[in-house]
C-alpha positions, -999 to +999 in steps of 0.1 A: +280-732+695+287-698+705+260-675+724+280-641+726+263-608+712+276-595+679+258-557+670+249-544+640+253-509+626+234-503+595+251-482+571+222-473+545+214-441+555+251-428+552+279-450+542+260-471+517+251-447+497+280-425+500+299-453+487+277-462+460+261-431+446+283-401+461+258-393+488+232-387+465+202-403+486+176-376+494+158-374+530+122-384+514+137-419+499+146-424+538+117-412+559+093-435+545+110-467+562+128-452+593+100-464+616+106-499+604+143-496+610+136-483+646+121-518+651+147-539+633+170-550+665+200-531+649+225-518+673+229-481+658+217-466+625+248-446+610+224-417+596+248-384+595+281-370+591+307-382+565+298-363+535+259-366+541+260-323+552+280-313+524+256-334+495+226-321+511+234-283+511+253-283+479+233-311+454+199-319+472+189-284+482+180-299+520+187-288+555+209-314+568+199-309+605+165-313+594+173-345+583+189-355+615+156-342+634+131-363+612+150-396+618+155-387+653+115-384+658+109-420+642+138-436+663+129-439+699+145-473+705+178-469+682+209-452+684+218-426+661+255-423+646+273-402+627+307-400+613+330-371+626+366-363+608+380-352+644+394-316+640+380-316+605+344-324+616+324-331+585+346-303+565+377-307+547+400-284+567+407-284+603+378-258+625+389-241+656+380-255+688+349-235+696+334-246+661+342-283+670+324-278+705+291-259+690+290-285+664+291-315+686+270-300+709+242-290+681+244-326+671+239-341+705+209-314+708+195-329+674+199-364+680+233-379+674+241-405+701+273-421+690+301-401+674+325-420+655+353-396+655+387-404+632+417-385+621+428-390+586+462-395+598+457-414+629+472-381+646+456-384+680+462-350+688+436-343+662+410-363+683+411-343+713+388-312+707+361-337+696+366-362+722+362-338+750+332-320+735+315-354+734+322-361+767+309-329+779+277-330+761+270-368+770+270-388+743+290-419+733+328-414+721+340-440+696+375-435+687+386-448+652+413-461+637+418-456+598+436-488+586+458-487+557+486-508+545+526-497+544+555-505+565+547-485+594+512-498+596+518-530+617+499-551+640+521-532+668+514-498+653+479-506+656+475-524+689+494-491+702+472-470+686+439-486+701+458-486+737+462-448+735+427-444+721+415-461+755+435-444+778+423-412+762+384-423+776+371-440+744+337-454+750+344-479+722+369-484+693+367-490+655+390-500+631+380-484+597+388-504+568+379-474+541+391-498+510+381-531+522+417-542+523+418-559+558+426-594+553+409-622+575+443-633+583+455-598+598+418-592+608+425-620+633+460-612+646+448-576+648+418-579+664+434-610+690+463-585+698+438-553+705+415-569+725+440-577+750+446-540+757+414-528+756+381-532+779+358-514+755+338-528+724+353-530+692+337-522+664+347-535+629+338-513+597+349-525+558+338-522+525+331-552+500+352-534+472+374-560+469+356-592+477+368-603+510+348-583+535+321-612+547+355-634+554+369-603+570+342-602+593+336-635+602+374-640+611+370-606+632+339-617+648+358-651+657+387-631+673+367-610+694+349-582+676+318-569+693+301-549+666+301-547+625+288-525+600+263-538+573+244-522+549+209-534+539+209-556+510+197-534+479+225-509+489+251-537+500+281-552+485+304-531+455+317-505+473+294-506+503+292-528+530+281-565+532+248-574+534+228-569+567+202-599+560+231-625+550+253-618+580+227-619+603+211-648+591+248-668+591+256-653+626+224-667+640+232-701+624+266-701+640+247-694+675+258-657+680+230-633+690+226-602+669+190-593+684+178-584+642+143-590+633+145-611+598+111-600+590+117-562+597+149-566+578+130-580+550+105-552+548+135-526+548+150-544+518+116-544+502+114-509+503+148-500+495+148-523+460+128-494+438+148-466+454+182-484+444+163-489+410+154-451+405+191-440+411+201-469+385+179-451+359+187-420+370+226-428+363+235-418+397+242-456+406+269-467+381+267-504+378+307-505+379+304-495+418+283-526+425+312-547+415+340-567+431+373-551+422+403-575+438+429-546+427+416-524+457+437-548+477+465-531+454+456-497+449+439-495+484+411-469+472+379-465+493+346-470+479+336-434+485+366-425+465+362-446+438+325-435+433+337-397+437+364-403+411+344-424+387+317-392+387+343-366+383+361-382+353+325-388+337+319-352+338+351-343+323+345-370+297+375-386+307+362-419+319+392-437+297+414-423+323+401-443+353+423-471+354+452-454+347+444-424+379+438-457+398+475-470+392+486-433+398+470-433+436+495-457+453+522-437+437+508-405+451+502-419+486+535-429+489+552-399+479+530-384+506+539-404+533+515-432+530+485-415+544+453-435+550+429-427+522+401-414+539+385-380+538+402-358+536+433-376+526+414-396+499+403-363+480+438-349+481+456-378+470+426-388+443+429-354+430+465-351+427+467-386+411+439-372+386+461-341+378+491-360+375+475-382+347+456-359+328+486-332+325+509-352+317+533-342+339+536-353+375+533-327+401+527-299+377+494-289+392+495-291+427+462-285+445+463-258+476+454-286+500+482-308+490+504-278+500+487-273+533+488-310+539+530-305+531+531-274+556+519-296+585+486-280+586+468-316+587+488-331+610+520-356+614+522-378+586+525-414+590+560-414+576+583-389+567+582-370+535+612-368+519+629-333+520+636-332+482+600-338+473+586-314+500+611-287+490+600-292+453+561-284+461+564-258+489+602-243+486+616-237+519+583-230+538+580-236+579+563-265+586+538-269+616+550-295+642+523-291+666+487-300+669+475-278+639+442-263+656+465-247+682+474-222+656+438-213+650+419-184+664+381-191+675+360-188+646+321-193+660+314-154+668+335-142+637+311-161+613+282-154+632+286-117+628+294-124+587+262-139+584+242-112+604+206-115+596+211-146+573+217-169+602+186-179+621+202-203+645+233-219+657+232-245+629+228-219+603+259-205+616+277-240+615+267-245+582+285-212+568+313-222+591+318-254+575+312-244+539+311-209+534+309-201+498+284-231+493+271-228+529+260-191+524+244-198+490+223-226+505+208-198+533+201-175+509+181-196+490+164-209+519+157-177+535+160-150+508+152-166+475+152-137+457+184-127+460+201-159+460+192-177+428+223-167+404+245-170+435+234-205+444+233-217+409+269-206+407+280-217+438+261-253+433+283-259+403+315-255+422+331-288+439+343-278+475+382-276+481+401-297+459+370-309+439+363-275+425+395-275+403+394-311+392+366-304+367+383-273+351+418-288+348+401-326+336+385-307+308+415-287+302+437-314+295+419-341+285+427-347+248 
């Protein structure tokens, strides 16, 4: 028997619904149960970041800052956690250091306690500004390893990365397995090795997509993991996380201490069952996202990417191309130097795979974001990209080799001036800075609805960054 403490982070307010329903859960569906969640014994509630901000202003007509404040009011006993994409923050490009600093300051002011910070390429240079800001404003910095599989992504590679993150000043470290491809065997080897070189807590995050997540969690815990991410049962499994109640009960039976209150968990699950059913009826929750697909071990496609690809193909009446697009994903990923499939790389790889399939010719259409990636604007690729391939897509253009953000001028005051009277506070400026077209349209609808209705309806139909091209191209080339 083992009395070691295993902490549980609950994901239903962020990653669970991002993975299952493309981040469409409304604040009104969350608030009634938050006070109960505060009493359930969780280590943290992951409730913000990732795609929640974008979805709130683009699809739900909600203020993401107000959501955070409303949750914070009701959670005096539990930490609030967000997912932060390093220099990308919660957007799809690199932002200047002053935007990074201001965003983290306001996130702390509004209620975030733990920042899970990752870079899609595991380029630690892209974590520096976020880490410094989190430390500056007194919050917890959880530096994150994006787990993927390739010839270079070995146990030694990840162990060295964890050691580097610890030396950088991480308060904890997370292994983020976006696609549910971390197997029990590798988890045992990896966590055993990492625990030897770090002295901070180790958090394991996985998805149930491939059907092995609970086995992976048990192997990880036995190897020394301190924290795991779970989702309350109505929003668990499939492309989401393992169920909180099941993992908690099993761990307690094995003699681990979780601190979870099983009666509160039951109350939370009962609340979310009809919420889930409503999303099933509306069609926002596709039953396909709730199943198990062992092919994820081959394609390495994360849950949020699966639900978004499925949603996009349905909109373009190209659902029959779903499997073909999935088969194209690993081929594109190899061409691009084996980036981990996490935002924004998952969107880039997924969009390029869609273009390759629906145009009938690989790389006939190349999004600007992929070209920026090949120019080095997102950081160092895990595997060098073939010169012939790079030249095919961007010619002989210069490629950035230092920290991409070093090439960015300060942005916050410029954005504030552009918004003028439309910005009532710094949070409004950040909404515009992070998502300019959609952000401005949202603010106009919020503060000047008489001017905004047409612009907002137009902008709300546009998918940000690479996604805005996907629908048009799919519709054009689908036969």
